[in-house]
N, C-alpha and C positions, 0 to 999 in steps of 0.2 A: 583341481583334484590333488589328493595327497597319496603318495605311494610309499609303501614300506618294502624294502628288499632284504630278504633273509638270505644269507650267503653260506655256502659250504665250499669245500675245496676239491673233494674227490671227483666231482662231476664237471670240472672245468675243462674246457677245450685244451688239447695239447698235453694234458697230464695223462700219460698212457702206460706208465710202468709203475706198479705198486711197490716195487723193490728198490726204487732209486731215490726215495726221500723227497719227492716233490711237495709233500703235504706236512712235513715236520721240520721245525727249526733245527738248524745245524746239520742237516743231511745234505747229500750230494747235489740234488737238483732243487733245493728249497728256494733259492733266489729266483730261479726260472719259474717255479710254481707260483710265487707271489706275483710275478709280472703277468703271468697268464690269467690268474684270478682277477687281478685289477682290470685287465683288458675286457674280460667277459662282463664284469660288473659295470664298467663304463659304458659298454654297449647297451646294457639294459637301462641304465640311467638316461642315456641319450634318446633311446626309443620312447621311454616314458615321457620325456619332455616334449618330444616331437608329437606325441599323442595327446598333449594337453595338460600334463602334470605341472603343477606350480610348486610342489615341494616333494623331494625324494629323500628319504632317510635310508641309509645303508647300514645293516647290522653285520659287522665283521665277526661272524659267529663260529667259524671253524676252530675247534680246539681252544675256545675261550677268547679268541680274537688276536689282534696285532699281526695280521697276515697281509691285509690289503696295504699297498704302498700309498700312504696317505698323500705324499707329495705328487703322486700321479693320478689320484682319484679325480673324477669329473668335478670341476669347480663349483657346480651347482648342487652337488650332493652333500648331505650332512652325514657324518660318520659316527657310529656308536658301536659298542661291544657289549657282550653279556656282562651282567653284574652278579658276581658270586655272592652267595649267602643271603639271598632274599627271593621270595616268590616272584615268578615272572621274569627270572633273570635272563632267560634266553632271548627274549624280544622285549627289552626293557621299556621302550617308549611306545610300543604298539598300543593302540586304543581306538575308540570309536571315531576319532577324527580322521582316521585313514579310510580311503575308499577301496584299496585293494592291496594284496600282498603278492609280490614276485618272489620266487625261490630260484636262486641262481647257483649252479654248481652242485645240484642234488645227486644223491646216490640212492640205490634201491635198499630195501630193508634186508635185515639179516636173513640168510637162507634162500636168497633169490638166485636162480641159476642164470648163467651167462650175464652176470652183473659185475661191474668193476668196483672192487673194494666194498662189496655189500656189507652192511652192518647196521645196527640200530644203537645209536649213542656210543657204544664201545664195542669194538670187535674182539676185545679180550675179556670182557666181563659179562655183557648182556647176550643172551641167547635168543629168547623170544619175549615179546612185549605185547600184552593183550589189553584191550579196553572193551568191557562188556562182552568178553568172549571172542573178540575178533582181533587178529594180529594187525599191528600198525608199525610203520617205520617212521623215520624222521619227517618225511613229507607229510604223512598223516598227522603227526604230532603238531607240527607248526600250522597246518591247515585248521586243526581243531582249536588251537589256542587263538588263532585269528578269528575263527568262527564264533568264539565266545563274545567277541566284540562286534559281531556282525560284518566282519571283513572277509571277502572272498579271495581265494587264490585264483589268479587269472593267467599266470605264466609260470612254467617250470622248465628249467634247462638242466641238462645233465647227460648221463649216458642213456642209451636206448632203453635199458631196463627201468631206469628211474622215470623216464617219460611215460612208459607203458603203465607203470604203477600209478603215476599221477592221474592219467586219463581214466584208469579203471576206478579209482577212488573218487575223483572230482568231476568226472564227466568229460565227454569228447569235445565239449564246446570251449574248454580252456585252450590256451596257446602253449605248445611245448616245442622245445628245440633239442633234438638229439645230436650232441656235438661229438659223440664217439660211440663205439659199440664194443663190448667186451669180447675178447677171444678166450679169456679165462679170468679168474678173479683178479689177477695181478697184471694182465696185459690187455690193452685195448687198441683198436685202430681208430684214429682220430681225424676229424675234419681239420684241414689247415686252419690254424687259429684266426687269422684275419677274416677268412670266409665264415667261420663259425660265429665270429663277433658281428659280422654283417647280418647273419641270420637271426641272431639274438636281438639286434637293434630293430629289425623289421618286425619280429614277433612281439617285442615289447610295445611297439607302436600299435600293432593290431590289438594287443591285449587291452589297451586303454578303451577300445570300443566295446569290450565285453563287460565293462563295469556297469552294474545295474541289470545285467542279463544272467550272470553266473551267481548262484546262490552260495552263501557261506556254508561250510560244512558243520553240521550239528548232529549230535547223538544224544541219547537219553541220559539225563542226570538224575541222581548222583551216579558216578561212574565207578565200576569195579575195575581196578587195575591189578593185573597179574604179571609178574616178572619172573621169567626163568633165567637164572644166572648160569654162567659157564661151569662154576665149581662150588663145592659146598662151603669153602671158607668165605667166598664172596657173599653168600646168603647169611653166613654167621654174623656179618657186620650189621645186619638189620635186626638181629635179636634184641629184644627189649625196647625197641623204638615204639613210641605210642602209635596206636591205630594200625600197626603192621602185624600180620599173622604169618607165621612160618607154616607153609603147607607141607613141604617135604624137604629133602636135603638141599635142593637147589632152587626152590620156588617160594616166593613171598606174594602176598596179596594185601590190598588195602582198598578203601573206598574214599574217593575224593568228591567234593561237592559240585564242582563245575569243570568245564573244559579248560579253563585257565589254570587249573591245578593239577593237570595230568602228569607233570614232571616234578611236582613239589612234594616228593616223599623221600 
């Protein structure tokens, strides 16, 4: 079996202060954040292998990539990053040859209460993101892109709010690991990282048995995308682009043909 692991950083164990720069290069705790990210990813890789995976591809996707410590990554994992400037850039090699998607380090969608660093794509520019009239966050986005290829999400790790969002969207049968719980948007109480990583490893192994039982996420196509931006000037940047309609000062809409295209606008 082949497993694709989509990674983010805000939902990693031990990253518990949003004001200390765990998730951004050059900031105070970034080096520690990279190590914590790599530890959670390695736990998921190990669990997948123990559960029968013969190939694991890890997408270092937070902020365009280059956050996972490649020299400390599990030796049986293959590492890639998003490719800018082309459709499908966020999960570049995901396709029908994969049997399942794991999401490691997830955060909840923008506007979620008691969620650590909640946002959808950008906490400074995106406000709400809708597909066919329903709000989605990044968990839903990646589940839908995977669903286009018939690939189900069987594991999500992150803060408690992210795991609750995942189960509400994808079903209670998926495996989730809540490695921390938000006290406010910028502060969380975290499970001790080695313990959290043991939990991730065990859940990843269990998730392998869900392959074939969990259905891929699918919605009606073509898909109407509506994006509410934080400010009017951010919406201005879309003026004149083909197939995009300006609805009001902060809102744009467009229609995309498939689930694989929901971020290609």
